C-alpha positions, 0 to 999 in steps of 0.5 A: 496889256501883257508885254511878255509871253510865257514859253517852254524850254527843255533843260536837263535836271543838272541845268535846272539846278544850275539855273536855279542856283545862279538865279538865287545867287544873282537875286533874279527870277529864272525869267530874269536870269534867262533874259540877262543871258540873252542880253549878254549873248547878243552883246557878245555876238555884236562885239564878235562881229565888230572885229575879225577873229584874228584881231579879236585874238590880239585884243583879248591877249592884250587885255589879258596882259593888262589884267596880269599887270594889274594883278601883279601891281604894275600900274600907276594911279588913279590920279586926282588931276592931270598934274598928278599924273605928269608928276608921277611919270616924271618921278618914274623917269627919274627912277629909271634913269637912276637905275640905269646909272647904277647898272652902268 
């Protein structure tokens, strides 16, 4: 029993080229590419409906901040154990306290 159905869609020649190129780059068929796009759009809409627009804007800004921090190397870890994480935090606190003493 067939579980899929063929449909026809209209795309400009440029969109067809882009779709074929993206399908090749991602090792998908055109059908697979459009299925994945549909899946991502459904996911994006589900997330968008989960938070009001103003809250989403704040969340996106904080995510962008975190990514900037990561790109700039402002992060710690990963740690193998919780004890390693605590030791790192204690060392960072000591470093900051020493830096304050130098400034004063």
